[in-house]
C-alpha positions as CSV (number, residue, x, y, z in Angstrom):
1,M,-19.6,116.0,96.0
2,P,-18.7,114.2,92.9
3,T,-16.1,116.3,91.0
4,N,-15.1,116.4,87.0
5,K,-17.8,114.2,85.9
6,L,-17.9,115.5,82.4
7,S,-15.7,114.6,79.5
8,D,-14.7,116.8,76.5
9,H,-16.5,114.4,74.4
10,Q,-19.7,114.9,76.4
11,C,-19.4,118.6,75.9
12,R,-18.6,118.5,72.3
13,S,-21.2,116.1,71.4
14,A,-24.1,117.8,73.5
15,K,-27.0,118.4,71.3
16,P,-29.7,121.3,71.9
17,G,-33.1,120.3,72.7
18,P,-36.5,122.1,73.1
19,S,-35.7,123.5,76.3
20,A,-32.5,124.5,78.0
21,R,-30.4,121.9,80.1
22,K,-27.5,121.8,82.3
23,M,-24.8,119.3,82.0
24,F,-23.0,119.1,85.8
25,D,-19.3,118.8,86.3
26,G,-19.3,119.1,89.8
27,Q,-19.0,121.5,92.9
28,G,-21.4,123.9,91.1
29,L,-20.0,123.9,87.5
30,Y,-22.1,122.9,84.6
31,L,-22.3,123.3,80.9
32,F,-25.4,125.4,79.9
33,V,-26.9,124.1,76.6
34,S,-29.6,126.6,75.0
35,P,-32.3,125.2,72.7
36,T,-30.3,127.4,70.0
37,G,-27.1,125.4,70.5
38,A,-25.3,127.8,72.4
39,K,-23.0,126.4,75.3
40,V,-22.0,128.3,78.2
41,W,-19.8,127.4,81.3
42,R,-21.8,128.8,84.6
43,M,-21.4,128.2,88.3
44,A,-24.1,127.9,90.9
45,Y,-23.0,129.4,94.5
46,R,-24.5,131.0,97.3
47,D,-23.6,134.4,98.4
48,D,-22.9,135.6,102.1
49,A,-26.8,135.9,102.6
50,G,-27.2,132.4,101.4
51,S,-29.1,133.4,98.0
52,Q,-28.6,131.3,95.1
53,Q,-26.0,133.2,92.6
54,T,-24.7,132.0,89.2
55,K,-21.2,132.8,87.9
56,V,-20.8,132.9,84.1
57,F,-17.3,131.8,82.9
58,G,-17.3,131.9,79.2
59,A,-18.7,130.0,76.1
60,Y,-17.6,126.4,75.1
61,P,-15.3,125.7,73.2
62,T,-13.7,129.0,73.5
63,L,-13.2,128.1,77.2
64,T,-12.5,124.5,77.1
65,L,-13.5,121.8,80.0
66,A,-10.3,122.2,81.6
67,D,-10.3,126.1,81.4
68,A,-13.6,126.0,83.1
69,R,-12.5,123.7,86.0
70,E,-9.8,126.1,86.6
71,E,-11.8,128.9,86.7
72,R,-14.1,127.1,89.3
73,E,-11.1,126.4,91.5
74,K,-10.1,130.2,91.3
75,F,-13.5,131.4,92.2
76,K,-14.0,129.0,94.8
77,R,-10.6,130.4,96.5
78,L,-12.4,133.9,96.2
79,L,-15.2,132.4,97.8
80,L,-13.4,131.0,100.7
81,K,-11.4,134.4,101.5
82,G,-15.0,135.9,102.0
83,E,-14.7,138.3,98.6
84,N,-17.8,139.4,97.2
85,P,-17.6,138.4,93.7
86,K,-20.5,140.8,92.8
87,A,-18.4,144.1,94.3
88,K,-15.5,142.7,92.1
89,K,-17.5,142.0,89.0
90,R,-15.9,143.2,86.1
91,N,-17.8,145.9,83.9
92,S,-20.6,144.3,81.9
93,K,-20.9,144.7,78.5
94,L,-23.2,148.0,77.5
95,F,-26.4,146.8,75.8
96,A,-26.0,149.7,73.2
97,D,-22.2,148.0,72.5
98,A,-23.5,144.6,72.3
99,V,-26.3,145.5,69.8
100,R,-23.6,147.0,67.4
101,E,-21.1,144.1,67.9
102,H,-23.9,141.4,67.1
103,W,-25.6,142.8,64.4
104,E,-22.6,144.5,62.6
105,G,-20.9,140.9,62.6
106,R,-23.8,139.3,61.0
107,R,-23.0,138.3,57.4
108,D,-25.7,136.0,56.8
109,V,-28.2,138.8,56.5
110,T,-28.7,141.6,53.9
111,D,-27.4,145.2,54.4
112,G,-30.8,146.4,54.2
113,Y,-31.9,143.9,56.9
114,R,-28.8,144.5,59.2
115,G,-29.7,148.3,58.9
116,N,-33.2,147.6,59.8
117,A,-32.6,145.4,62.9
118,I,-29.9,148.1,64.5
119,R,-32.2,151.2,63.5
120,G,-35.3,149.4,65.3
121,I,-33.5,148.5,68.3
122,E,-31.7,152.0,68.9
123,M,-35.0,153.8,68.2
124,H,-37.0,152.1,70.8
125,L,-34.7,150.3,73.3
126,V,-31.2,151.9,73.2
127,P,-32.5,155.4,74.5
128,K,-33.3,154.0,77.8
129,L,-31.4,150.7,78.2
130,G,-28.4,151.5,76.0
131,Q,-25.9,152.2,78.7
132,R,-27.2,149.5,81.0
133,G,-25.1,146.5,81.2
134,I,-26.6,143.9,79.1
135,D,-26.5,141.3,82.0
136,T,-28.8,143.6,84.1
137,I,-31.5,144.0,81.7
138,T,-34.5,141.9,82.8
139,K,-38.0,140.8,80.9
140,D,-39.6,143.6,82.6
141,D,-37.1,146.1,81.4
142,L,-37.8,145.1,78.0
143,L,-41.3,144.4,78.1
144,E,-41.8,148.2,79.6
145,H,-40.6,149.8,76.3
146,L,-41.9,147.5,73.9
147,N,-45.6,148.1,75.6
148,V,-44.9,151.7,74.5
149,M,-44.8,150.7,70.9
150,D,-47.5,148.4,71.1
151,A,-49.5,150.9,72.6
152,A,-48.8,153.4,69.7
153,G,-50.2,150.8,67.4
154,K,-47.0,149.4,65.9
155,T,-48.3,145.9,66.5
156,V,-46.3,144.5,63.7
157,Y,-42.9,146.6,64.3
158,V,-42.8,145.9,68.0
159,R,-42.7,141.8,67.4
160,K,-39.8,142.8,64.8
161,V,-37.9,144.6,67.4
162,R,-38.4,141.9,70.4
163,M,-37.1,139.5,67.9
164,W,-33.9,141.3,67.0
165,A,-33.1,142.1,70.5
166,S,-33.7,138.5,71.1
167,A,-30.9,137.5,68.7
168,V,-28.6,140.3,70.4
169,F,-29.1,138.3,73.7
170,E,-28.5,135.2,72.3
171,W,-25.1,136.2,71.0
172,A,-24.3,137.8,74.3
173,K,-25.2,134.6,76.2
174,A,-22.9,132.3,73.9
175,Q,-20.3,135.1,74.4
176,G,-20.3,134.9,78.4
177,H,-21.7,138.5,78.6
178,C,-25.2,137.3,80.3
179,S,-26.6,134.2,81.4
180,D,-30.1,134.8,80.1
181,N,-32.3,135.8,77.3
182,P,-34.8,138.0,78.8
183,A,-36.5,139.0,75.2
184,D,-37.0,135.0,74.8
185,L,-39.2,135.1,77.9
186,I,-41.8,137.4,76.0
187,N,-44.4,135.8,74.2
188,P,-45.2,137.9,71.6
189,K,-48.9,136.0,70.7
190,K,-49.6,136.9,74.1
191,A,-47.9,140.2,75.1
192,F,-48.9,142.0,72.2
193,S,-52.0,143.2,70.5
194,R,-53.0,142.3,67.1
195,K,-54.6,144.0,64.1
196,K,-57.1,142.6,61.7
197,V,-54.8,141.7,58.6
198,R,-56.2,143.5,55.6
199,P,-55.0,143.5,51.8
200,H,-53.5,146.4,50.7
201,A,-56.1,149.3,49.6
202,A,-56.1,149.8,46.0
203,L,-58.5,152.1,43.8
204,K,-60.5,150.8,40.9
205,L,-59.6,151.8,37.6
206,G,-62.7,154.2,37.2
207,E,-61.3,156.0,40.5
208,V,-57.8,156.6,39.2
209,P,-58.6,159.8,37.1
210,A,-60.1,161.8,40.2
211,F,-57.2,160.5,42.3
212,L,-54.1,161.4,39.9
213,Q,-55.6,164.9,39.4
214,R,-55.6,165.4,43.1
215,L,-52.0,164.0,43.4
216,T,-50.8,166.3,40.6
217,M,-51.9,169.3,43.1
218,E,-49.1,168.2,45.1
219,G,-46.5,169.2,42.7
220,D,-43.1,168.2,42.8
221,L,-43.3,167.3,46.9
222,Q,-41.0,164.3,47.4
223,S,-43.6,161.9,48.9
224,A,-45.6,162.6,45.6
225,L,-43.0,162.2,43.1
226,A,-42.4,158.7,45.2
227,C,-45.9,158.0,44.6
228,W,-45.9,158.5,40.8
229,M,-42.8,156.4,40.8
230,L,-44.8,153.5,42.5
231,A,-47.5,154.1,40.0
232,Y,-45.1,153.9,37.0
233,T,-43.0,150.7,37.9
234,W,-45.5,148.7,40.2
235,V,-42.6,148.1,42.5
236,R,-43.0,147.4,46.5
237,T,-42.9,150.4,48.5
238,G,-39.9,149.3,50.3
239,E,-38.0,148.6,46.8
240,M,-38.9,152.4,46.2
241,R,-37.7,153.8,49.2
242,L,-34.3,151.8,48.8
243,M,-33.8,152.6,45.1
244,R,-30.1,153.6,44.7
245,W,-28.6,155.7,41.8
246,E,-25.9,153.0,41.2
247,E,-29.0,150.7,40.2
248,I,-29.9,152.7,37.4
249,D,-28.6,151.9,33.8
250,D,-30.1,154.0,31.4
251,D,-33.5,153.0,31.1
252,L,-33.5,150.0,33.4
253,W,-33.5,149.9,37.2
254,C,-31.9,146.5,38.4
255,I,-33.2,145.8,41.8
256,P,-30.0,143.4,42.9
257,E,-30.7,140.2,44.8
258,G,-31.0,139.8,48.3
259,K,-33.0,143.0,48.5
260,M,-36.7,142.7,50.4
261,K,-38.2,139.4,49.0
262,R,-36.2,139.0,46.0
263,Q,-33.7,136.0,45.4
264,K,-32.3,137.2,42.1
265,D,-31.7,140.5,40.2
266,H,-35.1,142.0,39.0
267,L,-35.0,144.2,35.9
268,V,-37.7,147.2,35.7
269,P,-37.9,148.9,32.6
270,L,-38.3,152.7,32.9
271,S,-40.9,154.7,31.1
272,T,-40.1,158.2,30.1
273,Q,-42.3,159.3,32.6
274,A,-40.3,157.5,35.3
275,L,-37.2,158.9,33.9
276,A,-38.5,162.1,34.3
277,I,-39.0,161.7,37.9
278,L,-35.3,160.3,38.2
279,E,-34.0,163.8,36.2
280,K,-36.2,165.8,39.1
281,M,-34.8,163.5,42.0
282,K,-31.4,163.9,40.6
283,Q,-31.4,167.7,40.4
284,R,-32.3,168.0,44.3
285,S,-29.9,165.4,45.4
286,R,-27.5,166.2,48.3
287,G,-25.1,163.2,47.3
288,S,-27.2,160.5,49.0
289,P,-26.7,157.0,47.5
290,Y,-30.7,156.8,47.6
291,V,-32.9,158.5,44.9
292,F,-35.6,159.1,47.4
293,E,-33.5,160.3,50.6
294,S,-34.6,161.3,53.7
295,P,-35.4,165.0,54.2
296,N,-33.1,165.1,57.3
297,R,-30.6,162.6,56.4
298,A,-29.1,162.1,53.4
299,D,-27.5,158.9,54.6
300,R,-30.9,157.5,54.9
301,P,-33.9,157.0,52.5
302,L,-37.4,158.3,52.8
303,S,-39.6,157.2,55.6
304,E,-41.7,153.9,55.1
305,N,-44.6,155.9,56.1
306,A,-44.1,158.9,53.6
307,V,-46.3,157.9,51.0
308,L,-49.0,156.6,53.3
309,Y,-48.9,160.2,55.0
310,L,-49.5,161.9,51.6
311,L,-52.5,159.6,50.9
312,A,-54.2,160.3,54.3
313,R,-53.4,164.2,53.9
314,I,-55.3,164.2,50.1
315,G,-58.2,162.1,51.5
316,Y,-57.4,158.7,50.5
317,E,-56.6,157.0,54.0
318,G,-57.8,153.6,53.8
319,A,-58.7,153.8,50.3
320,M,-55.4,153.5,48.9
321,T,-51.4,152.6,49.8
322,G,-48.6,153.0,47.7
323,H,-48.6,149.1,47.2
324,G,-52.0,149.5,45.9
325,W,-50.5,150.6,42.5
326,R,-49.5,146.8,41.7
327,S,-52.9,145.6,41.8
328,I,-54.3,148.6,39.8
329,G,-51.5,148.0,37.0
330,S,-51.9,144.3,36.9
331,T,-55.6,144.8,36.4
332,W,-55.3,147.3,33.6
333,A,-52.7,145.2,31.8
334,N,-54.7,142.1,32.0
335,E,-57.9,144.0,30.7
336,H,-55.6,145.4,27.9
337,G,-54.7,142.0,26.8
338,Y,-50.8,141.6,27.8
339,N,-49.2,138.4,28.4
340,P,-49.9,137.0,32.1
341,D,-46.5,136.0,32.3
342,A,-44.9,139.5,31.5
343,I,-47.3,140.7,34.1
344,E,-46.3,138.4,36.7
345,R,-42.8,138.8,36.0
346,Q,-43.1,142.7,36.2
347,L,-44.4,142.2,39.5
348,A,-41.5,139.7,40.2
349,H,-43.6,136.9,40.8
350,T,-42.6,133.5,40.0
351,P,-45.1,131.5,38.1
352,E,-46.4,128.4,39.7
353,D,-45.3,126.3,36.3
354,K,-41.4,125.4,36.9
355,V,-41.0,125.6,33.2
356,R,-42.3,128.9,32.8
357,S,-40.4,129.9,35.7
358,A,-37.1,128.6,34.1
359,Y,-37.6,131.6,31.3
360,N,-34.7,133.9,31.4
361,R,-35.7,137.2,33.1
362,A,-35.1,138.9,29.9
363,E,-37.6,136.9,27.9
364,Y,-40.5,139.4,28.4
365,L,-38.1,142.7,28.7
366,A,-39.4,144.2,25.1
367,V,-43.1,143.1,26.6
368,R,-42.8,144.7,29.7
369,R,-41.0,147.6,28.4
370,K,-43.9,148.5,26.1
371,M,-46.3,147.4,28.7
372,L,-45.2,150.1,31.2
373,Q,-44.8,152.7,28.7
374,D,-48.2,152.2,27.6
375,W,-49.6,152.4,31.4
376,S,-47.6,155.3,32.2
377,D,-49.4,156.9,28.9
378,W,-52.6,155.9,30.2
379,L,-52.1,157.3,33.5
380,D,-51.1,160.7,31.8
381,K,-54.4,160.5,29.8
382,A,-56.3,159.6,33.0
383,N,-54.8,162.7,35.1
384,A,-55.8,164.9,32.0
385,G,-59.3,163.3,32.0
386,V,-59.2,161.6,28.5
387,A,-58.6,158.0,29.4
388,Q,-60.6,155.3,28.2
389,G,-61.3,151.5,28.7
């Protein structure tokens, strides 16, 4: 059997393709090149029972061609001695450790995204699979737990968790901790159910007074105050949840670049009503960096479903969402003749016109400050049953 067929140049210049490929060096040794570009040295062999097995040596170029050949010879000598490689296999990396090691090392994503990925995997996969070696986890193992999420109606979230787990397996393959990515074998389009995509439910302006009067009955309940903050600011629910005290400067809230969908800082003027909510939240704070902290843990923000649960409980399930305030506020502002560019800037939308989009974000700050104060005053009047127009 020909041996040492590969050159280091061939290994270095090997490019990923649409599917994985094997570059054979001889006597079972080959360089596995994944579609993502990861390169791992492997060796095919047969055990005492004659079954085909695969030995993973490590990632290239950390493990050079010469090193891989040396490992091949060592392994062949073990086989000739009749030693069982599986029995002498080193302790494999635990799945829970791999999750942390991979995601905590990612510096190409925001802190929020990294935290969401770790939390999602640790909530839904780690409880059952965390203490398993990552190289022992199969497609069926993953699918068993992902199907639980799907059956619970988490049709969007289950896809995210599969994607986040897939990234862990890809990293582990590149590091030589496992030879396959079982998450990549799960096609989310076929494996999981789908929900009909509907726009965020929002009330009509004429329905707002009755809604506010019902919301007021909830008093200073945290989820109710969060709903009021969404109403006063027109921000997205996720942005409200992740609002931090360090982002508040007098009557301005600066949502930093990289948070959620934003690629640059976004200034949000705070009306007197919004500032009053901040004061209430400050009085009840337990030292959390988050304005709307989790009732159970001060180091985490309010649940992403807290406002939705509130709306369902007070009779508005399917008719209103936290995100719906953006649509209601935009409708009110347009009907009251506010500058369309100022409205879009407040919603953190970028005008399609490149000249208009090049304006400094502070260009409309004065207009937006007045607009949100007028809007907050209108909401107060609507709550009292005296708002008109």
